[in-house]
C-alpha positions in Angstrom: -25.1 -19.3 -183.8 -27.2 -21.5 -186.2 -25.8 -22.8 -189.2 -27.5 -21.9 -192.5 -27.4 -24.7 -195.2 -28.1 -23.5 -198.7 -28.7 -26.3 -201.3 -27.9 -25.8 -204.9 -31.0 -24.1 -206.4 -32.7 -22.5 -209.5 -35.7 -20.5 -210.1 -35.8 -21.4 -213.9 -38.5 -23.7 -214.6 -37.5 -27.0 -216.1 -33.8 -26.9 -214.8 -32.7 -30.4 -213.7 -29.3 -31.0 -212.3 -26.9 -33.6 -213.9 -23.9 -35.7 -212.3 -21.6 -32.6 -213.0 -23.7 -30.4 -210.9 -24.0 -32.6 -207.8 -21.6 -34.7 -205.6 -22.8 -38.0 -204.0 -25.3 -37.0 -201.4 -25.7 -33.4 -202.4 -29.2 -31.9 -202.9 -30.6 -29.4 -205.3 -33.8 -27.6 -205.5 -35.8 -26.0 -208.3 -38.1 -23.4 -206.8 -40.1 -22.7 -209.8 -41.1 -26.3 -210.3 -41.2 -27.3 -206.6 -38.9 -30.1 -206.9 -36.0 -31.7 -204.7 -33.1 -33.8 -206.2 -30.2 -35.8 -204.8 -27.1 -37.6 -206.3 -27.2 -41.2 -205.1 -24.2 -43.5 -204.8 -24.6 -45.0 -208.3 -24.2 -41.6 -209.9 -27.9 -41.2 -210.5 -29.8 -38.1 -210.1 -33.0 -38.8 -208.1 -36.1 -36.7 -208.0 -37.5 -36.8 -204.5 -40.6 -34.9 -204.9 -42.8 -37.4 -206.9 -46.3 -35.9 -207.4 -48.1 -38.8 -209.0 -49.1 -41.9 -207.1 -48.1 -44.1 -210.4 -44.5 -42.6 -210.1 -44.0 -44.2 -206.6 -41.7 -47.3 -206.3 -44.4 -49.4 -204.4 -47.2 -48.9 -206.8 -48.4 -50.6 -210.1 -51.2 -48.5 -211.7 -52.8 -49.6 -214.9 -55.9 -48.6 -216.8 -57.1 -46.1 -214.6 -61.0 -45.5 -214.5 -63.6 -43.8 -211.9 -64.5 -45.5 -208.8 -61.1 -47.5 -208.4 -59.3 -47.9 -205.1 -55.7 -49.0 -204.2 -55.3 -52.1 -202.5 -52.1 -53.3 -201.1 -50.6 -56.8 -201.8 -48.1 -58.2 -199.3 -46.7 -60.9 -202.0 -45.6 -58.1 -204.3 -45.3 -55.4 -201.8 -47.0 -53.1 -204.0 -50.2 -51.0 -204.2 -52.3 -51.7 -207.2 -55.6 -50.1 -208.6 -58.7 -52.0 -208.9 -62.3 -51.9 -208.9 -64.0 -50.9 -205.6 -65.6 -54.2 -204.6 -68.0 -52.4 -202.1 -69.1 -49.8 -204.8 -69.0 -46.2 -204.8 -72.2 -46.1 -202.7 -70.5 -47.6 -199.7 -68.2 -44.6 -199.4 -65.0 -43.3 -200.7 -61.8 -45.0 -200.2 -58.4 -43.3 -200.0 -55.1 -44.8 -199.7 -52.0 -42.8 -199.5 -48.5 -44.4 -200.0 -45.4 -42.4 -199.1 -42.1 -43.7 -200.3 -39.1 -42.8 -198.4 -35.8 -43.9 -199.7 
């Protein structure tokens, strides 16, 4: 028979677990906000469902404006926003970065 795993969960918007709610490695989900949390080994509560590019660990986003693209820089191991050197007429550039911890 299959095992059912039920993480700690809430349906109340804005609820975020704290260290007294979760043990190391334990997960929790906020169904109203569609956010997933985990407690790491340093007693931090981490949100695993980042919804903005600028919140990702491997991006440095500043002074956002229309027509910019994301470019990767191997020296810093980061994506940065900058003007599109080919211009908007050349097409639309899309970069997606997924950070898995």
